[in-house]
C-alpha positions as CSV (number, residue, x, y, z in Angstrom):
1,X,-65.1,17.3,-24.0
2,X,-62.4,17.4,-26.3
3,X,-61.5,20.3,-23.7
4,X,-62.3,17.9,-20.7
5,X,-59.9,14.9,-22.2
6,X,-57.4,17.8,-22.8
7,X,-57.2,19.3,-19.3
8,X,-57.0,15.7,-17.8
9,X,-54.7,14.3,-19.8
10,X,-52.0,17.1,-18.7
11,X,-53.1,16.6,-15.2
12,X,-52.0,13.2,-15.5
13,X,-48.9,13.7,-17.5
14,X,-47.9,16.6,-14.6
15,X,-48.7,13.4,-12.0
16,X,-46.2,11.7,-13.3
17,X,-43.5,13.9,-14.2
18,X,-43.6,14.5,-10.9
19,X,-43.1,11.0,-9.3
20,X,-41.1,10.2,-12.1
21,X,-38.5,13.3,-10.3
22,X,-38.8,12.3,-7.4
23,X,-37.6,8.8,-8.2
24,X,-34.6,10.0,-9.9
25,X,-33.3,12.4,-7.1
26,X,-33.2,9.5,-4.7
27,X,-31.8,7.5,-6.6
28,X,-29.1,9.4,-7.8
29,X,-25.3,9.1,-6.3
30,X,-24.0,12.1,-4.4
31,X,-20.2,12.3,-5.1
32,X,-19.5,15.3,-2.9
33,X,-19.0,15.7,1.2
34,X,-22.0,13.0,2.2
35,X,-23.5,14.3,5.4
36,X,-22.0,13.3,9.0
37,X,-23.4,10.2,10.9
38,X,-23.1,8.0,7.4
39,X,-24.4,4.1,8.0
40,X,-22.7,0.8,6.9
41,X,-24.6,-2.0,5.5
42,X,-27.2,-3.6,8.1
43,X,-27.2,-7.1,9.6
44,X,-27.7,-9.9,7.2
45,X,-26.7,-7.0,4.2
46,X,-23.7,-7.5,1.5
47,X,-20.5,-7.1,3.3
48,X,-18.5,-4.1,1.5
49,X,-15.0,-3.9,1.9
50,X,-13.1,-0.8,-0.2
51,X,-9.6,0.1,-0.3
52,X,-7.8,2.5,-1.5
53,X,-4.1,3.1,-2.8
54,X,-1.2,5.1,-3.6
55,X,-0.5,4.1,-6.8
56,X,-1.8,1.9,-9.8
57,X,-2.1,-2.4,-8.4
58,X,-0.4,-3.2,-11.2
59,X,2.6,-1.9,-10.5
60,X,4.1,-5.6,-8.9
61,X,4.6,-4.0,-5.8
62,X,2.9,-2.1,-2.7
63,X,-0.3,-1.1,-4.1
64,X,-0.7,-4.9,-6.0
65,X,0.1,-6.7,-2.6
66,X,-2.8,-4.9,-1.4
67,X,-5.2,-5.4,-4.1
68,X,-4.2,-9.4,-3.6
69,X,-5.0,-9.0,-0.2
70,X,-8.7,-7.1,-1.0
71,X,-9.2,-10.2,-3.6
72,X,-8.7,-12.6,-0.7
73,X,-11.4,-11.2,1.0
74,X,-13.4,-11.2,-1.5
75,X,-12.7,-15.4,-2.2
76,X,-13.1,-16.4,2.2
77,X,-15.6,-13.9,3.3
78,X,-17.6,-13.1,-0.2
79,X,-17.4,-9.8,0.0
80,X,-18.4,-6.7,-2.8
81,X,-15.4,-5.0,-3.0
82,X,-13.5,-1.8,-4.9
83,X,-10.7,0.0,-5.2
84,X,-8.9,3.0,-6.4
85,X,-6.4,5.3,-6.6
86,X,-6.5,8.4,-4.2
87,X,-3.6,10.8,-2.9
88,X,-3.3,14.0,-1.3
89,X,-7.0,16.1,-1.4
90,X,-8.4,13.1,-2.9
91,X,-8.2,11.1,-0.5
92,X,-10.7,12.7,2.3
93,X,-13.5,12.3,-0.3
94,X,-12.9,8.7,-1.3
95,X,-13.1,7.6,2.6
96,X,-16.3,9.7,2.7
97,X,-17.8,8.3,-0.5
98,X,-17.6,4.6,0.2
99,X,-19.0,5.2,3.9
100,X,-21.4,7.0,2.3
101,X,-22.5,4.0,-0.1
102,X,-22.4,2.1,2.7
103,X,-19.1,0.2,3.1
104,X,-18.2,-1.5,6.2
105,X,-14.5,-1.1,6.0
106,X,-12.2,0.6,3.8
107,X,-8.4,-0.1,3.9
108,X,-5.9,3.2,3.1
109,X,-2.8,1.5,2.0
110,X,0.0,3.4,3.6
111,X,0.9,5.7,6.5
112,X,-0.3,8.8,4.4
113,X,-4.4,7.1,4.5
114,X,-4.0,7.2,9.1
115,X,-4.8,10.6,9.8
116,X,-7.7,10.9,6.9
117,X,-9.7,7.8,8.3
118,X,-9.1,8.8,12.0
119,X,-11.2,12.2,10.9
120,X,-13.5,10.7,8.6
121,X,-14.1,7.6,11.2
122,X,-15.4,10.6,13.7
123,X,-18.7,11.2,10.8
124,X,-19.3,7.2,10.3
125,X,-19.1,5.0,13.5
126,X,-20.7,2.1,11.8
127,X,-17.6,2.4,9.1
128,X,-14.1,1.3,9.9
129,X,-10.9,2.6,8.8
130,X,-8.1,0.9,8.9
131,X,-4.9,2.5,7.7
132,X,-1.5,-0.1,6.9
133,X,0.7,1.8,8.8
134,X,0.5,4.5,11.2
135,X,-0.2,5.8,14.9
136,X,-3.1,6.9,14.9
137,X,-6.4,5.5,16.0
138,X,-10.4,6.2,17.2
139,X,-13.0,3.6,18.5
140,X,-13.6,2.7,14.4
141,X,-10.5,3.6,12.7
142,X,-6.7,2.6,13.5
143,X,-3.9,0.7,11.5
144,X,-1.7,-2.2,11.0
145,X,2.0,-2.7,10.2
146,X,3.5,-5.4,7.8
147,X,6.8,-5.7,10.3
148,X,9.0,-5.2,6.4
149,X,11.5,-4.5,8.4
150,X,12.1,-8.0,9.4
151,X,12.9,-9.0,5.4
152,X,14.6,-5.6,5.5
153,X,17.0,-6.5,7.8
154,X,17.7,-9.7,6.2
155,X,18.4,-8.0,2.9
156,X,21.1,-5.8,4.8
157,X,23.0,-8.7,6.2
158,X,22.9,-10.1,2.8
159,X,24.4,-7.5,1.0
160,X,26.9,-6.4,3.7
161,X,28.3,-9.8,3.5
162,X,28.4,-10.0,-0.3
163,X,29.1,-6.4,-1.3
164,X,32.7,-6.2,-3.1
165,X,33.2,-2.5,-2.5
166,X,32.2,-2.3,1.3
167,X,29.4,0.1,-0.2
168,X,25.7,-0.3,-0.3
169,X,22.5,2.4,-0.5
170,X,19.0,3.0,-1.1
171,X,16.4,4.7,-3.2
172,X,12.6,5.3,-2.2
173,X,9.7,7.7,-3.1
174,X,9.0,9.9,0.0
175,X,10.7,9.8,3.6
176,X,7.6,8.5,5.1
177,X,8.0,7.4,8.5
178,X,6.9,3.9,7.4
179,X,9.7,3.6,5.1
180,X,12.4,5.1,6.5
181,X,12.1,2.4,9.3
182,X,12.3,-0.5,7.0
183,X,15.3,1.3,5.2
184,X,16.7,2.1,9.1
185,X,16.7,-1.9,9.6
186,X,17.9,-2.6,6.5
187,X,21.1,-0.4,7.4
188,X,20.8,-2.1,11.1
189,X,21.5,-5.3,9.6
190,X,23.8,-4.7,7.0
191,X,26.4,-3.7,10.3
192,X,25.5,-6.4,12.3
193,X,26.9,-8.3,9.8
194,X,29.7,-6.5,8.9
195,X,30.4,-3.7,11.2
196,X,32.7,-1.6,8.5
197,X,30.2,-0.9,5.9
198,X,29.3,2.0,4.6
199,X,25.9,2.8,4.1
200,X,24.8,5.6,1.3
201,X,21.9,7.9,2.4
202,X,19.1,7.5,1.0
203,X,18.1,9.3,-1.7
204,X,14.4,10.3,-2.5
205,X,12.7,10.6,-5.5
206,X,9.5,12.3,-4.9
207,X,7.5,10.5,-7.2
208,X,5.0,7.7,-7.1
209,X,5.2,7.3,-10.9
210,X,8.2,9.0,-12.1
211,X,10.6,6.0,-13.5
212,X,12.9,8.1,-15.2
213,X,13.8,9.7,-11.9
214,X,14.1,6.4,-10.3
215,X,16.8,5.6,-12.2
216,X,18.6,8.9,-12.2
217,X,18.4,8.5,-8.3
218,X,20.1,4.8,-8.2
219,X,22.7,6.5,-10.4
220,X,23.6,8.7,-7.8
221,X,23.9,5.8,-5.3
222,X,25.9,3.7,-7.4
223,X,28.2,6.9,-8.3
224,X,28.8,6.9,-4.9
225,X,30.6,3.5,-5.1
226,X,27.4,1.1,-3.9
227,X,27.0,-2.3,-5.7
228,X,23.9,-3.4,-3.5
229,X,20.5,-0.9,-3.8
230,X,17.5,-2.1,-1.9
231,X,14.7,0.2,-2.5
232,X,11.5,1.7,-1.8
233,X,9.9,2.5,-4.5
234,X,7.1,1.2,-5.6
235,X,5.6,1.6,-9.5
236,X,9.2,3.1,-10.2
237,X,11.2,0.2,-9.4
238,X,11.9,-0.8,-12.5
239,X,14.0,2.5,-13.1
240,X,16.0,1.1,-9.5
241,X,16.5,-2.2,-11.5
242,X,17.7,-0.5,-14.7
243,X,20.1,1.7,-13.3
244,X,21.5,-1.5,-11.3
245,X,21.4,-3.3,-14.1
246,X,23.5,-0.8,-16.8
247,X,26.4,-0.9,-14.0
248,X,26.4,-4.3,-12.6
249,X,25.5,-4.0,-9.3
250,X,22.2,-6.0,-7.7
251,X,19.4,-5.0,-6.2
252,X,16.8,-6.4,-3.6
253,X,12.7,-6.3,-4.2
254,X,10.6,-4.9,-1.5
255,X,7.1,-5.5,-0.9
256,X,5.9,-8.2,-3.5
257,X,8.6,-11.2,-4.3
258,X,10.4,-9.0,-7.5
259,X,12.7,-11.7,-8.5
260,X,12.2,-12.2,-11.5
261,X,11.8,-8.8,-13.0
262,X,13.8,-8.7,-16.6
263,X,16.4,-7.3,-15.3
264,X,18.0,-10.1,-13.5
265,X,20.0,-8.6,-11.0
266,X,17.2,-9.0,-7.9
267,X,18.9,-11.1,-5.8
268,X,16.1,-11.4,-3.1
269,X,12.8,-9.8,-2.0
270,X,11.9,-8.6,1.3
271,X,8.2,-9.5,1.1
272,X,5.0,-8.9,2.6
273,X,2.1,-11.6,2.4
274,X,-1.0,-9.7,2.3
275,X,-4.1,-11.9,2.5
276,X,-3.5,-12.9,6.4
277,X,-3.4,-9.6,8.0
278,X,-6.6,-8.3,5.3
279,X,-8.7,-11.6,5.9
280,X,-8.0,-11.0,9.6
281,X,-9.2,-7.7,9.9
282,X,-11.6,-8.0,7.7
283,X,-13.0,-10.8,9.9
284,X,-13.0,-8.7,12.7
285,X,-15.4,-5.9,11.0
286,X,-17.7,-8.5,10.1
287,X,-18.2,-10.0,13.6
288,X,-17.9,-6.4,14.9
289,X,-15.0,-7.3,17.0
290,X,-13.0,-4.9,16.1
291,X,-11.6,-2.2,18.2
292,X,-9.4,0.8,17.1
293,X,-5.7,0.1,17.1
294,X,-2.3,-0.5,15.6
295,X,-1.9,-4.4,14.8
296,X,1.9,-5.5,13.8
297,X,1.6,-8.7,11.5
298,X,5.7,-10.0,11.2
299,X,6.9,-13.1,10.1
300,X,5.7,-15.6,13.0
301,X,2.2,-14.5,11.2
302,X,3.3,-15.3,7.8
303,X,2.9,-12.1,6.7
304,X,6.7,-11.3,5.9
305,X,9.4,-13.5,4.3
306,X,12.9,-13.0,2.6
307,X,13.2,-15.4,-0.6
308,X,16.4,-15.5,-2.5
309,X,16.3,-15.4,-6.3
310,X,16.4,-19.2,-7.2
311,X,18.4,-18.1,-10.5
312,X,20.6,-16.5,-8.5
313,X,21.3,-18.4,-5.4
314,X,24.3,-20.1,-6.9
315,X,26.0,-16.2,-6.2
316,X,25.3,-16.8,-2.7
317,X,27.8,-18.5,-0.4
318,X,26.7,-21.3,1.1
319,X,27.5,-20.1,4.9
320,X,25.6,-16.8,4.1
321,X,22.3,-18.7,2.8
322,X,22.5,-20.7,6.8
323,X,23.4,-17.5,8.4
324,X,20.2,-15.5,6.6
325,X,18.2,-19.1,7.5
326,X,19.3,-18.8,11.1
327,X,18.6,-15.5,11.3
328,X,15.3,-15.7,10.0
329,X,14.2,-18.7,12.5
330,X,15.5,-16.9,15.6
331,X,13.3,-13.9,14.3
332,X,10.0,-16.2,13.8
333,X,10.8,-17.3,17.8
334,X,11.6,-13.8,18.6
335,X,14.9,-14.8,19.6
336,X,16.4,-11.9,17.4
337,X,14.1,-8.4,17.6
338,X,14.6,-6.7,14.3
339,X,14.9,-2.3,15.4
340,X,11.8,-0.5,14.3
341,X,10.4,2.7,14.8
342,X,7.3,3.8,16.5
343,X,4.9,6.3,15.0
């Protein structure tokens, strides 16, 4: 009897153990490359949206504004949201992981995410991949573009009219097409306001995180006589502002409103208002009406603004303020078309 009881107990333990192992395997999260043909959440399920950024969402600039847009989606559409930093070789893995986890929409915040999104989209037809910049599309992948060139054009006008040295310049993290286009718009605005203005070629930092390099790059621009500097430095913008303050120069904020920076030298900001664009795209995906394309969001849609620093407004001549206000009105009405590169 004892032997038979022991055998029965062992048999029960074996069955339970097998069931437990099977359950554990099915619940595990796969972090590698998932199989092709993954699906997003089914009708009636939770609407899920993910965001990939090149830098920290605390950068008070490019990545931060995207995070604001993501939170608007969460607030207005009741979506489940997630975000992470991903660059280089990590982009594809991050996109695949979110798609495998049944996310309906994956935002890649920057030009560098566009091609990866189109590639991964082929394996996950029920997930939409959208990058904020880029020109490649697929049935379930595309891009949207903030017409930030409009705000940068106005910054160029302001810089050229106010510069005492007759020289302005720019600093940027990388020479991505989207960044280059905004700086070209700054130059176009400067030349429109003052054809004789001297424009220092952009100095590229090559880093999203090295504040010291951003400061050094700005010092190179200032050493060539610039007294107004615009940046596309993302999380390293503080280095730009520090260098400008040390030399008594003014700087422009970009992407986010950086007028309140402690340096006190940000004269105005060319800003992106991310909420409307992010929510609009998410609504398209949720309603299953999204089609791979490149969509443009500018001043006419409330997505771009140019904001003079209230604390420094008395430094800006009244006639220049009127010129900028009129130019902004003409941009919104389509009477002034700001140049932008196509890519």
